[in-house]
C-alpha positions as CSV (number, residue, x, y, z in Angstrom):
1,M,0.2,0.0,-0.2
2,T,1.1,3.0,-0.8
3,T,-0.4,5.5,1.5
4,S,0.7,6.6,4.7
5,S,-2.6,7.4,6.3
6,E,-3.3,4.0,8.2
7,P,-6.8,3.5,9.5
8,Q,-7.6,3.9,12.9
9,P,-9.5,1.8,15.8
10,A,-13.0,2.9,16.4
11,A,-13.3,5.1,19.2
12,S,-16.5,3.4,20.4
13,E,-19.2,0.8,19.5
14,P,-22.4,-0.1,20.9
15,G,-22.1,-3.4,22.6
16,A,-25.1,-5.0,20.9
17,I,-24.9,-7.5,18.6
18,P,-26.1,-6.2,15.0
19,T,-29.9,-7.8,13.7
20,G,-28.9,-11.1,11.8
21,L,-25.3,-11.5,12.9
22,K,-26.6,-14.6,14.3
23,R,-27.9,-15.8,11.2
24,V,-25.3,-15.0,9.3
25,V,-22.9,-17.0,11.0
26,V,-25.2,-20.1,10.9
27,A,-25.6,-19.6,7.1
28,S,-21.4,-19.5,7.0
29,M,-20.7,-22.3,9.2
30,A,-23.6,-24.9,7.5
31,G,-21.8,-24.3,4.0
32,T,-18.6,-24.2,5.4
33,V,-19.6,-27.5,7.5
34,V,-20.6,-28.9,4.3
35,E,-18.1,-28.1,2.5
36,W,-15.0,-29.4,4.9
37,Y,-16.9,-32.5,5.5
38,E,-15.9,-33.3,1.7
39,F,-12.4,-31.8,1.6
40,F,-11.8,-33.8,4.9
41,L,-13.3,-37.1,3.4
42,Y,-11.3,-36.9,0.7
43,G,-8.1,-36.6,3.0
44,T,-8.9,-39.6,5.2
45,A,-10.3,-41.7,1.8
46,A,-7.2,-40.9,0.2
47,T,-5.2,-43.2,3.1
48,L,-7.8,-45.5,4.2
49,V,-9.2,-46.5,0.4
50,F,-7.8,-44.5,-2.7
51,S,-4.5,-46.2,-2.1
52,K,-5.9,-49.5,-2.2
53,V,-8.7,-49.0,-5.2
54,F,-7.7,-46.5,-7.7
55,F,-3.6,-47.6,-7.9
56,A,-2.2,-50.6,-9.1
57,E,-1.4,-53.3,-6.8
58,S,1.9,-53.9,-7.4
59,T,3.1,-50.6,-5.8
60,S,4.4,-50.6,-1.7
61,E,2.0,-49.6,0.9
62,L,3.9,-45.9,1.3
63,D,4.3,-45.4,-2.4
64,A,0.4,-46.4,-3.0
65,I,-0.5,-43.6,-0.7
66,L,2.2,-40.9,-1.8
67,A,0.2,-41.1,-4.8
68,A,-3.3,-40.6,-3.3
69,F,-1.6,-37.8,-1.7
70,L,-0.3,-36.0,-4.8
71,T,-4.0,-36.7,-6.3
72,Y,-4.8,-35.3,-2.7
73,A,-2.8,-32.1,-3.7
74,V,-4.3,-31.4,-6.9
75,G,-7.0,-30.0,-5.0
76,F,-5.0,-27.3,-3.2
77,A,-3.5,-26.2,-6.6
78,A,-6.7,-25.7,-7.4
79,R,-7.8,-23.6,-4.6
80,P,-5.5,-20.5,-5.7
81,L,-7.6,-20.2,-8.9
82,G,-10.4,-20.9,-7.0
83,G,-9.8,-17.8,-4.8
84,V,-8.9,-15.3,-7.6
85,V,-12.2,-16.6,-9.5
86,F,-14.5,-16.4,-7.1
87,G,-12.8,-13.3,-5.3
88,H,-13.1,-11.3,-8.3
89,F,-16.8,-12.0,-8.6
90,G,-17.7,-12.1,-5.4
91,D,-16.4,-8.6,-4.7
92,K,-18.5,-7.2,-8.0
93,Y,-21.6,-9.6,-7.6
94,G,-21.3,-9.9,-3.6
95,R,-20.3,-12.8,-1.5
96,K,-23.9,-14.8,-0.9
97,K,-24.4,-15.4,-4.8
98,L,-20.8,-16.6,-4.9
99,L,-21.1,-18.8,-1.8
100,Q,-24.1,-20.7,-2.9
101,F,-22.8,-21.7,-6.1
102,S,-19.5,-22.9,-5.0
103,L,-21.9,-25.3,-2.4
104,L,-23.3,-26.8,-4.8
105,L,-20.3,-27.5,-7.1
106,V,-18.5,-28.9,-4.5
107,G,-21.3,-31.0,-3.6
108,A,-22.1,-32.1,-7.0
109,V,-18.5,-32.9,-7.4
110,T,-17.9,-35.3,-4.4
111,F,-21.2,-37.3,-5.3
112,L,-19.3,-37.7,-8.7
113,M,-16.3,-39.1,-6.9
114,G,-18.6,-41.6,-5.1
115,C,-19.4,-43.2,-8.7
116,L,-16.2,-43.3,-9.9
117,P,-15.1,-46.8,-11.8
118,T,-11.8,-48.4,-9.5
119,F,-8.5,-49.3,-11.3
120,N,-9.2,-52.7,-11.6
121,Q,-12.3,-51.8,-13.9
122,I,-10.8,-49.0,-15.9
123,G,-7.6,-48.9,-15.2
124,Y,-5.5,-45.6,-15.2
125,W,-8.6,-43.8,-16.6
126,A,-9.7,-44.1,-12.9
127,P,-7.1,-41.9,-11.1
128,A,-7.1,-39.9,-14.3
129,L,-11.4,-38.7,-13.7
130,L,-10.3,-38.7,-9.7
131,V,-7.6,-35.9,-10.4
132,V,-10.4,-33.7,-13.0
133,L,-12.9,-34.2,-9.6
134,R,-10.7,-33.2,-6.9
135,F,-9.5,-30.3,-9.4
136,L,-13.1,-29.1,-9.4
137,Q,-13.6,-29.6,-5.5
138,G,-10.4,-27.7,-4.6
139,F,-11.4,-25.0,-7.2
140,A,-15.1,-24.7,-5.4
141,V,-13.4,-24.7,-1.7
142,G,-11.0,-22.1,-2.9
143,G,-13.4,-19.9,-3.3
144,E,-15.8,-21.0,-0.3
145,W,-13.6,-19.8,2.7
146,G,-13.4,-15.9,1.9
147,G,-16.5,-15.2,1.1
148,A,-18.0,-17.5,4.2
149,V,-15.7,-15.4,6.4
150,L,-15.9,-11.8,4.9
151,L,-19.9,-12.6,4.9
152,V,-19.2,-12.8,8.9
153,A,-16.6,-10.3,9.3
154,E,-18.3,-7.5,7.3
155,H,-21.5,-7.9,10.0
156,S,-19.6,-8.3,13.2
157,P,-18.9,-5.3,15.5
158,N,-15.6,-4.1,16.0
159,R,-14.8,-4.9,19.1
160,S,-15.7,-8.8,18.7
161,R,-15.1,-8.8,15.0
162,A,-12.4,-11.9,15.6
163,F,-14.9,-14.1,18.3
164,W,-17.7,-13.8,15.3
165,S,-15.3,-14.9,12.5
166,S,-13.8,-17.3,14.0
167,W,-17.1,-18.9,13.9
168,P,-16.5,-19.9,10.4
169,Q,-13.4,-21.4,11.2
170,A,-15.1,-23.7,13.9
171,A,-17.2,-25.2,11.2
172,V,-14.0,-26.8,9.5
173,P,-14.0,-29.3,12.6
174,V,-17.3,-30.0,13.1
175,G,-17.6,-31.0,9.0
176,N,-14.5,-33.1,9.7
177,M,-16.2,-34.7,12.5
178,L,-19.2,-35.5,10.2
179,A,-17.2,-36.9,8.1
180,T,-15.3,-38.9,11.0
181,V,-18.9,-39.9,12.4
182,V,-19.6,-41.3,8.8
183,L,-16.6,-43.3,8.6
184,L,-16.7,-44.6,12.0
185,A,-20.1,-45.7,11.5
186,L,-19.2,-47.8,7.8
187,T,-16.1,-49.2,9.4
188,A,-17.8,-50.6,12.3
189,T,-20.9,-51.8,10.5
190,L,-19.0,-53.1,7.5
191,S,-16.2,-55.8,7.0
192,E,-13.2,-54.2,5.4
193,S,-13.8,-55.9,2.0
194,A,-17.1,-54.7,1.8
195,F,-15.8,-51.0,3.0
196,L,-13.4,-51.4,0.1
197,S,-15.7,-52.3,-2.3
198,W,-18.6,-50.2,-1.9
199,G,-19.2,-48.9,1.6
200,W,-16.7,-45.8,1.1
201,R,-19.1,-44.3,-1.4
202,V,-21.9,-44.2,1.0
203,A,-20.2,-41.4,2.9
204,F,-19.5,-39.5,-0.5
205,W,-22.9,-39.6,-1.4
206,L,-24.3,-38.5,1.7
207,S,-22.9,-35.3,0.7
208,A,-26.1,-34.5,-1.9
209,V,-28.3,-34.3,1.6
210,V,-25.6,-32.1,3.5
211,V,-25.4,-29.9,0.4
212,L,-29.0,-29.2,0.0
213,I,-29.4,-28.2,3.8
214,G,-26.6,-25.6,3.6
215,Y,-27.6,-24.5,0.4
216,Y,-31.3,-23.6,2.1
217,I,-29.6,-21.7,5.0
218,R,-27.7,-19.4,3.1
219,T,-30.4,-18.3,0.8
220,K,-32.0,-16.8,3.9
221,V,-28.8,-14.0,4.7
222,S,-27.7,-11.3,2.8
223,D,-24.9,-9.6,2.1
224,A,-23.4,-6.7,4.7
225,P,-24.5,-3.2,4.2
226,I,-20.9,-1.8,4.1
227,F,-20.5,-4.1,1.1
228,L,-23.7,-2.9,-0.8
229,A,-22.5,1.1,-0.2
230,V,-19.0,0.1,-1.6
231,Q,-20.5,-1.9,-4.2
232,E,-22.6,1.4,-5.5
233,E,-20.0,3.3,-4.9
234,V,-17.7,1.1,-7.7
235,E,-20.8,1.6,-9.8
236,R,-20.4,5.0,-9.9
237,V,-16.8,5.3,-9.9
238,K,-15.7,3.1,-12.7
239,A,-12.4,3.7,-12.4
240,V,-11.9,2.5,-9.2
241,S,-10.8,-1.0,-9.8
242,Y,-10.6,-4.6,-7.8
243,G,-9.5,-8.1,-8.1
244,V,-6.0,-9.5,-7.9
245,V,-4.2,-7.5,-10.1
246,E,-5.3,-4.3,-8.1
247,V,-5.1,-5.8,-4.6
248,L,-1.3,-6.9,-5.7
249,K,-0.7,-3.3,-7.1
250,R,-2.1,-1.7,-3.9
251,Y,-2.1,-3.8,-0.9
252,P,1.1,-6.4,-1.1
253,R,2.1,-6.3,1.8
254,G,-1.3,-7.5,3.2
255,V,-1.3,-10.2,0.5
256,F,2.5,-11.3,1.4
257,T,2.0,-11.0,5.3
258,A,-1.7,-13.4,5.1
259,M,0.6,-16.1,3.6
260,G,3.1,-16.2,6.2
261,L,0.9,-16.3,8.6
262,R,-0.9,-19.0,7.0
263,F,2.2,-20.8,6.2
264,A,2.5,-22.9,9.4
265,E,-0.9,-22.9,10.3
266,N,-1.5,-24.3,7.2
267,I,1.4,-27.0,7.4
268,M,0.7,-28.1,10.9
269,Y,-3.2,-28.9,10.1
270,Y,-2.4,-31.2,7.6
271,L,0.2,-32.9,9.4
272,V,-1.9,-33.4,12.1
273,V,-5.2,-34.3,10.7
274,T,-4.0,-36.2,7.6
275,F,-0.2,-37.3,7.8
276,S,-1.0,-38.4,11.1
277,I,-3.5,-41.5,10.0
278,T,-0.4,-42.7,7.4
279,Y,1.9,-42.1,10.5
280,L,-0.2,-44.1,12.9
281,K,-1.2,-46.7,10.7
282,V,2.3,-47.5,8.8
283,H,4.3,-46.5,11.5
284,V,3.2,-47.4,14.8
285,G,0.5,-50.4,13.3
286,A,-2.5,-48.5,15.0
287,D,-6.2,-49.6,14.1
288,T,-8.2,-47.9,11.6
289,S,-11.2,-47.7,14.3
290,D,-8.9,-46.3,16.8
291,I,-7.4,-43.3,14.4
292,L,-10.9,-42.3,13.7
293,W,-11.7,-42.2,17.3
294,Y,-8.5,-40.0,17.7
295,L,-9.3,-37.6,15.2
296,M,-12.7,-37.3,16.4
297,A,-12.0,-36.2,19.9
298,A,-9.1,-33.7,18.4
299,H,-12.2,-32.3,16.1
300,A,-14.3,-31.8,19.2
301,V,-11.9,-29.8,21.4
302,H,-10.8,-28.2,18.3
303,F,-14.4,-26.4,17.4
304,L,-14.7,-25.8,21.3
305,V,-11.2,-24.0,21.5
306,I,-11.4,-22.0,18.1
307,P,-14.3,-19.1,19.0
308,Q,-12.4,-18.6,22.6
309,V,-8.9,-17.8,20.9
310,G,-10.8,-15.6,19.1
311,R,-12.7,-13.9,22.1
312,L,-9.0,-13.8,23.4
313,A,-7.8,-11.9,20.0
314,D,-10.0,-9.3,20.6
315,R,-9.4,-8.7,24.3
316,V,-5.6,-8.9,24.1
317,G,-5.0,-8.0,20.2
318,R,-4.6,-10.5,17.3
319,R,-0.4,-10.2,17.3
320,P,0.4,-11.5,20.7
321,V,-2.0,-14.4,19.9
322,Y,-0.9,-15.4,16.9
323,I,3.3,-15.1,18.1
324,V,2.4,-17.7,20.8
325,G,0.7,-20.0,18.0
326,A,3.9,-19.6,15.7
327,I,6.3,-20.4,18.6
328,A,4.2,-23.4,20.3
329,A,4.0,-24.7,16.1
330,G,7.7,-25.2,16.0
331,T,7.4,-27.4,19.3
332,W,4.6,-29.6,18.3
333,G,6.6,-32.1,16.8
334,F,9.3,-33.2,18.7
335,F,7.1,-34.1,21.4
336,A,3.7,-35.4,19.6
337,F,5.5,-38.1,17.2
338,P,7.3,-39.4,20.3
339,M,4.0,-39.7,21.9
340,M,2.0,-41.5,18.6
341,D,5.4,-43.8,18.9
342,T,4.0,-45.2,22.5
343,A,0.8,-46.6,21.1
344,N,-0.3,-45.7,24.1
345,Y,-4.2,-44.6,24.0
346,A,-4.0,-41.7,26.1
347,L,-0.6,-40.4,24.9
348,V,-1.7,-40.6,20.8
349,M,-5.0,-39.0,21.7
350,G,-3.2,-35.9,23.7
351,A,-0.7,-36.0,20.8
352,V,-3.7,-35.0,18.2
353,I,-5.6,-33.1,20.4
354,I,-3.0,-30.4,21.5
355,G,-1.8,-30.1,17.8
356,L,-4.9,-29.1,17.1
357,V,-5.2,-26.4,20.2
358,I,-1.9,-25.1,18.7
359,H,-3.5,-25.0,15.5
360,A,-6.2,-23.1,16.8
361,I,-4.7,-20.4,18.3
362,M,-2.8,-19.7,14.8
363,Y,-6.6,-20.1,13.1
364,A,-9.3,-18.3,15.1
365,P,-8.2,-14.8,14.3
366,Q,-7.3,-15.5,10.8
367,P,-10.6,-14.0,9.2
368,A,-10.5,-10.7,11.4
369,I,-6.6,-10.0,10.9
370,M,-7.1,-10.7,7.2
371,A,-10.2,-8.8,6.5
372,E,-8.9,-5.2,8.5
373,M,-6.1,-5.8,5.9
374,F,-8.1,-4.5,3.1
375,P,-10.8,-2.6,1.7
376,T,-14.2,-3.8,0.8
377,R,-13.9,-3.2,-2.7
378,M,-11.2,-5.6,-2.9
379,R,-11.8,-7.6,0.5
380,Y,-12.8,-11.1,-0.9
381,S,-9.7,-11.3,-3.7
382,G,-7.5,-9.9,-0.9
383,V,-8.2,-12.6,1.5
384,S,-8.5,-15.4,-0.7
385,L,-5.5,-14.8,-2.3
386,G,-3.8,-14.4,0.6
387,Y,-5.3,-17.8,2.1
388,Q,-5.4,-20.1,-0.5
389,V,-2.1,-19.2,-2.5
390,T,0.1,-20.5,0.7
391,S,-1.9,-23.5,0.3
392,I,0.1,-24.5,-2.7
393,V,3.7,-25.0,-0.7
394,A,2.3,-25.5,2.5
395,G,-0.8,-28.2,3.0
396,S,-0.6,-30.1,-0.5
397,L,2.9,-30.4,-0.2
398,A,2.7,-31.1,4.4
399,P,1.6,-35.2,3.7
400,I,3.5,-35.8,0.6
401,T,6.9,-34.2,2.4
402,A,6.3,-35.8,5.4
403,V,5.6,-39.3,4.2
404,R,8.8,-39.1,1.8
405,L,10.5,-38.1,5.1
406,L,9.4,-41.1,7.2
407,D,10.3,-43.5,4.2
408,V,14.0,-42.1,3.5
409,F,14.6,-41.4,7.4
410,D,12.6,-44.0,9.2
411,S,12.2,-41.4,11.8
412,S,9.9,-38.1,12.9
413,V,12.8,-35.9,13.9
414,P,13.1,-34.6,10.0
415,I,9.2,-33.9,10.0
416,A,9.7,-32.1,13.4
417,L,12.3,-29.8,11.7
418,Y,10.3,-29.3,8.7
419,L,7.3,-27.8,10.7
420,A,9.9,-25.5,12.8
421,G,11.0,-24.4,9.8
422,A,7.9,-23.4,8.8
423,A,7.0,-21.9,12.0
424,V,10.1,-19.4,11.9
425,V,8.0,-18.0,8.5
426,T,5.0,-17.6,10.5
427,L,6.7,-16.5,13.2
428,I,8.3,-13.8,11.3
429,A,4.8,-12.4,9.5
430,A,3.3,-12.5,12.9
431,L,6.0,-10.1,14.2
432,V,6.0,-7.8,11.1
433,M,2.2,-7.7,11.0
434,R,-0.3,-4.1,12.1
435,E,-2.2,-5.0,15.0
436,T,-5.8,-4.2,14.0
437,K,-7.7,-5.0,16.9
438,G,-11.2,-2.9,17.3
439,I,-10.5,-1.1,13.9
440,D,-13.9,0.0,12.3
441,L,-13.5,-1.5,8.3
442,A,-15.2,2.1,7.3
443,T,-11.9,3.5,8.1
444,V,-10.1,1.1,5.8
445,D,-12.2,1.9,3.3
446,Q,-11.5,5.3,3.9
447,A,-7.9,5.3,3.8
448,D,-8.0,3.5,1.2
449,R,-10.0,6.6,-0.6
450,E,-7.8,8.6,-0.1
451,D,-4.9,6.7,-1.5
452,L,-6.6,6.8,-4.6
453,A,-7.1,10.1,-4.6
454,R,-3.9,11.1,-4.3
455,A,-2.8,8.7,-7.3
456,G,-5.5,10.8,-9.1
457,V,-7.8,7.7,-9.8
458,A,-10.8,8.6,-8.3
């Protein structure tokens, strides 16, 4: 950003909750639950199912899992594209319309995944079709996050924005729990051969039901007044632009800071909820149902902790909370994997739960932090770009990198060092970010107008 006019926190604000805010929170959470049910379902199935049914049987177990994770990574590569496209049109036409479309798209794609023939039936067409559907799924999810959190953030009071906008984040573990419950029910009632033959497909087909529920709830909300006002302003002043090029031109610091904040958080999450399945299954020899129970308990704690961390970020500020999270993330691998190696039920569950609690410390304040970095006219593009591009080199590669390190070194230490290095990047970003606790989004827009006026644009 070229201007020296920094937006200032609001001096005062009524404590009352704006009319309709809770309905907006529920609507945002409903769609996020659906989309992350489907996204997490894929991640779990990549280890438990896809490595067995979509790839040649001649490969080793770790190699097959690695191949499945490569298709998993395709979804992450598609997410920035989804963020760019949905961000552009979301800034132009509104958050609500794009959120409804993304929900329908990811639901249709996930249902079709459940219909795919196996490798034994159509050969290499099976993984090829899986890759195409995974790309479309990632594209839709890439557009979901920015719209969901902004719908809440732009409706929220200044003094409690981190708390309210953390609820869509809390919907992620709810979606994960829903997927885990479905998988637990199927693995408990079906034999392993039946589950691998057709049982896993039921979990994917159930997405149609939750999609319809989420879509209906999202029809009951509208865009925030601040967005509607700025939308009219942009229509009047045609020279004012938005989208990826504009946000990179005027707010590069915000974009790159967001990427740095996201780096370790994203890597850690997929080490905890995706790679840990492989580690416990292959390296420790844990039972599949036990692993799912570990994750179930961890997701429940994750859901409870996220809003409380959001509340804390409203009280003490975004920076100190995020700094603590980054430091804690750098230590997790050094004690968590040895805890898993014991194969002790309580210690393994503790390792996974602690991992997601540390993750929550970074994850909960992200929507507020990123929303407060950008003006309304390009906020969807800015937060989507900062959030989703990082996933290409962070979350998408984390399980692949960890599996490869485990295969080569037969030790968890290199994986712990990998996470610690990522935590250093995020700690630097947290140290250089501006504190925006209590800021009024209207002052962010006003500073943007002044910057444009100085540049002779408007």
